[in-house]
N, C-alpha and C positions, 0 to 999 in steps of 0.2 A: 471435441469435446461436448461432452452430454448437457444438459441445464443441472443433470445432481453430480456434474464435476466442477459446474461453475458454482452453487451451492456450497461447495465443499471448498472450492476455492476463497471465496466469501467468507467463509464463518474461520477456514484458518489465516486471512487476514487480519479480521478481527481481533483473533485470538493474539496473533502475533503483536497487532498494534498495540493493544490493553499490557500485554507481555513486556512490551520493551518500554514501556514510559512506566510499569510499575518497579519494572527493575534500575531505570534510568533514576526513577526518584527515592529508591528506598536501598539498592546496591550498586549503584556507579561503577564503582569496579570492576565488577562482572564485565561489563560491556563495552565501559570508555576507550577508544582508541585513543586518545591523548588527555593529557590532564591539564593541558596551556587556559590559560583564563579565555582567549579566544574560543576556543573548543568546545570548551563548557556555552558558553556564550551563544555560537552559535548552534549547538545542541537545543538549547533553551528555546530558543526562536519556534520548534519545531510541533511543539505538543498541538498548538491551535490548528496548525495547519494537518498532523497527525489527526485529530479529533472528528475533521471536516473529512477527512478519507474513511475513517471506522465509520462514522454514520452513513454517507457516503452505500459504503458497502451493507450497513444492518437496510435501508431502505431498500435496496438492489435485493438483498435476498427476504424481503418481507415482499415486496413485489414480483418477483418469482414466483413464491409460494401461493401468490393471490391469484396470479396469470394477469398482472394489472398493469394496461400498456406501461405506465409509469417505469415498468422494468427497464425500460429501454434508456432513459430518461438517466437511470439511477447508475444501471453498469456505465454509459459513458462517462456520467460525472466522478464514476470510481475511478475509472480508467485514467482520465485525464487531470484528475487530481495526483494519481500515482506514479504518472509523467513528471508533471512537476516537482513533486516533492525528489523524484529520479533525479531529473536535471540539477536541481539547487544543490542534491548533495554529492551528489559526483562531482559536480565543480569543485566543490568546496573541496572534496579530498584529493582530488587531481592537483589542484591549484596549492594544497598543505602537505602533501606526502602521507598522508594518512595511511594509504593501502600498504604504508612500505613498514607501518607501526607494529609487524608483530601477529599476536593471537588479536589484539583488537583489528588491526586494518584489515584481518581476514574476516571479521564478523561483522566488519563495514560492509568491505568488499560481496559478502555472502547477501545482506541487506538489501545493497542496493542491486546484483541478480535478479532476487525476491519481487522484490518490488518493479523493476522492469518488467517481467514474465508474464508477473499480473496485471501489470498495469495492458501491454500488448495482448492478451489472450481476452480480457472484459472487453476492449475495444472494437478487437476483430471478431469476437464472439458475437457480440451486440449487436454490430452492424452487417453482419452477414445474416442474421435472424432477424434484423429490423422488422419487417413485415409479420412474420410471425408473432414477435415481441407485442406489437401493435396490436394486432387482431385478439391478441388474448389466446392465440390457440396453441395448443401444446408444442413444444420443440424443443 
């Protein structure tokens, strides 16, 4: 993947993050996989962590655009935050049968797969180009 591709990936991640929480708090029925109190409480525990993921994506994007050595830090932070969120979400979904909840379960599985792909890509791409990122060289 090129640096342009990583920039696009970061923008898409930011847009998905903002869109998901905007929908969750305004039209929850569009995306909720379950209506139980436990599920809603679980989901309501995520905005701060997702805000951190979004912030790391914004900072990674800014650092890449400036060719700042901090791009390595923020890409690794974003990838790591995504992996943590992926792990938390998948374990809950598996333990509670969320993936079998019709369209909501499909949406949840898609979000989980996108989060995993984003996270692995950010981590691998950043680590493979760490020398170039730290030197501020074009990558």
